[in-house]
C-alpha positions as CSV (number, residue, x, y, z in Angstrom):
1,X,100.8,1.4,37.7
2,X,100.3,-1.4,40.2
3,X,102.1,-4.6,39.6
4,X,99.9,-6.4,42.2
5,X,97.8,-9.4,41.3
6,X,95.5,-11.4,43.4
7,X,97.0,-14.5,45.1
8,X,94.9,-17.7,45.3
9,X,94.1,-18.2,49.0
10,X,95.5,-21.7,48.8
11,X,98.9,-20.0,48.2
12,X,98.5,-17.2,50.8
13,X,100.6,-19.0,53.4
14,X,103.6,-19.1,51.0
15,X,103.7,-15.2,51.3
16,X,104.9,-15.5,54.9
17,X,106.2,-19.0,55.5
18,X,109.8,-17.8,55.0
19,X,109.7,-15.6,58.0
20,X,109.8,-12.0,56.6
21,X,109.4,-8.9,58.8
22,X,105.9,-7.6,58.1
23,X,104.2,-4.2,58.4
24,X,100.9,-4.6,60.4
25,X,98.3,-2.0,59.2
26,X,95.2,-1.2,61.2
27,X,92.4,1.3,61.3
28,X,89.3,2.2,63.3
29,X,87.2,5.3,63.5
30,X,89.2,7.3,60.9
31,X,92.6,6.6,62.5
32,X,95.1,4.4,60.8
33,X,98.4,3.0,62.0
34,X,101.3,0.9,60.9
35,X,103.9,-1.0,62.9
36,X,106.6,-3.5,62.1
37,X,106.5,-7.1,63.4
38,X,109.2,-9.7,63.1
39,X,107.1,-12.7,64.2
40,X,104.4,-13.9,61.9
41,X,103.6,-17.3,60.5
42,X,101.0,-19.5,58.7
43,X,99.1,-21.8,61.0
44,X,96.5,-23.4,58.7
45,X,96.1,-23.9,55.0
46,X,92.3,-24.1,54.4
47,X,91.0,-21.6,55.2
48,X,94.3,-19.8,55.4
49,X,95.1,-18.7,58.9
50,X,98.0,-16.8,60.3
51,X,99.6,-15.9,63.7
52,X,101.3,-12.6,64.3
53,X,102.7,-11.1,67.5
54,X,101.3,-7.6,68.3
55,X,102.2,-6.3,71.7
56,X,99.1,-5.9,73.8
57,X,100.2,-2.3,74.8
58,X,100.6,-1.0,71.2
59,X,98.3,1.4,69.5
60,X,98.1,-1.1,66.5
61,X,96.8,-3.8,68.9
62,X,94.1,-1.4,70.2
63,X,92.9,-0.7,66.7
64,X,92.9,-4.3,65.7
65,X,90.9,-5.3,68.8
66,X,88.3,-2.6,68.0
67,X,88.0,-3.2,64.3
68,X,88.6,-7.0,64.1
69,X,90.8,-6.6,61.0
70,X,94.4,-5.9,60.0
71,X,96.7,-6.0,57.1
72,X,100.1,-7.7,56.8
73,X,102.2,-6.0,54.2
74,X,105.7,-7.5,53.2
75,X,108.1,-4.6,52.8
76,X,110.9,-5.0,50.2
77,X,114.5,-4.1,50.8
78,X,113.8,-0.6,49.6
79,X,111.7,0.0,52.7
80,X,114.2,-1.1,55.4
81,X,114.5,2.4,56.8
82,X,110.8,2.9,56.8
83,X,110.2,-0.4,58.5
84,X,112.7,0.3,61.2
85,X,111.2,3.8,61.8
86,X,107.5,2.6,62.0
87,X,108.7,-0.2,64.3
88,X,110.3,2.4,66.6
89,X,107.5,5.0,66.9
90,X,104.1,5.0,68.5
91,X,101.0,5.8,66.5
92,X,99.3,7.1,69.7
93,X,101.0,10.5,69.3
94,X,101.7,10.7,65.5
95,X,100.1,9.8,62.3
96,X,102.7,7.5,60.8
97,X,101.0,7.5,57.4
98,X,101.3,11.2,57.2
99,X,104.7,11.4,58.7
100,X,106.2,9.0,56.3
101,X,104.1,9.9,53.2
102,X,102.5,6.4,53.0
103,X,99.8,5.8,50.4
104,X,97.5,2.9,51.0
105,X,94.6,1.2,49.3
106,X,91.6,-0.2,51.1
107,X,91.4,-3.9,51.6
108,X,88.7,-5.4,49.4
109,X,86.8,-7.0,52.4
110,X,87.3,-4.8,55.4
111,X,88.8,-1.5,54.1
112,X,91.9,-2.0,56.2
113,X,94.8,0.1,54.7
114,X,97.2,-2.0,52.6
115,X,100.6,-0.9,51.3
116,X,101.8,-1.8,47.8
117,X,104.5,0.8,47.0
118,X,107.8,-0.9,47.9
119,X,106.1,-4.0,49.2
120,X,106.2,-7.5,47.8
121,X,102.8,-8.6,48.9
122,X,99.9,-8.0,51.4
123,X,97.4,-10.2,53.3
124,X,94.0,-8.8,54.4
125,X,93.1,-10.5,57.7
126,X,90.1,-11.0,60.1
127,X,91.0,-11.3,63.7
128,X,89.9,-14.7,65.1
129,X,88.5,-14.0,68.6
130,X,90.5,-16.0,71.1
131,X,89.6,-14.3,74.5
132,X,92.0,-16.4,76.7
133,X,94.9,-16.1,74.2
134,X,94.4,-12.4,73.5
135,X,94.2,-11.5,77.2
136,X,97.2,-13.6,78.2
137,X,99.6,-13.3,75.2
138,X,100.7,-10.9,72.4
139,X,99.9,-13.5,69.7
140,X,96.9,-12.8,67.5
141,X,95.3,-15.4,65.2
142,X,93.5,-14.4,62.0
143,X,92.0,-15.7,58.9
144,X,93.3,-14.4,55.6
145,X,90.4,-12.9,53.6
146,X,92.4,-11.7,50.5
147,X,96.0,-11.6,49.4
148,X,97.9,-10.1,46.5
149,X,101.5,-9.9,45.5
150,X,103.7,-8.0,43.1
151,X,103.9,-10.3,40.1
152,X,107.5,-9.2,39.4
153,X,108.5,-11.3,42.5
154,X,105.6,-13.7,43.3
155,X,103.3,-15.4,40.8
156,X,101.7,-18.7,40.2
157,X,102.1,-19.4,43.9
158,X,105.9,-19.1,44.0
159,X,108.6,-16.6,44.9
160,X,111.1,-15.6,42.1
161,X,114.1,-13.8,43.6
162,X,116.4,-12.3,41.0
163,X,118.9,-9.5,40.9
164,X,116.5,-7.4,38.8
165,X,113.8,-7.4,41.6
166,X,116.2,-7.1,44.6
167,X,114.5,-4.0,45.9
168,X,111.3,-6.1,46.4
169,X,113.2,-9.0,48.2
170,X,111.6,-9.4,51.7
171,X,113.5,-8.3,54.7
172,X,114.2,-10.3,57.9
173,X,114.9,-8.7,61.2
174,X,118.1,-9.7,63.1
175,X,117.7,-7.2,66.0
176,X,119.2,-3.8,66.6
177,X,118.1,-2.3,63.3
178,X,119.9,-5.0,61.3
179,X,118.0,-6.9,58.5
180,X,118.9,-9.4,55.9
181,X,117.3,-10.3,52.6
182,X,116.9,-13.9,51.2
183,X,119.6,-14.8,48.8
184,X,121.3,-17.9,47.4
185,X,118.0,-19.7,46.4
186,X,118.8,-23.3,45.8
187,X,116.4,-25.4,43.7
188,X,115.8,-29.0,44.9
189,X,115.9,-31.7,42.2
190,X,113.6,-34.7,42.8
191,X,115.5,-37.9,43.7
């Protein structure tokens, strides 16, 4: 049973504004790939747009450029080993989905593979053509077409981090295979 529910696009930027490591999914011509990326961020609210760094030499980037779409999936703490693995392998020589037993669902707009099992959320994205930027840099800009999150950790436009949903807490890459999860949430009181 999926605990995922649609996220209003006006709240989509909240899924990544806290800097989580993401899994970038892509597909084209029957081949699918997944890689880890530590640098992603919202850049516009309406329509929601994001930026993510995808090295120009990766197989994921090749598939994204050909298809014009990708997914950003937010792995929970339970997927830290998988995240490190898919960020350390190339999809040119192996099928990472088969190797790691990953099940995906097709994105509602583009069909891009999206991961839910062990993930806190996903965003389905359409690449925004930026020829100068795409040729010179690794940064890709995209419009968010759809978003969904596991309602046990994100609902009504807000994160709810509790001990009982710790395996869904997002992970944040520190380098060298080290990750942290968000903790110690402090609620501000209006002054």
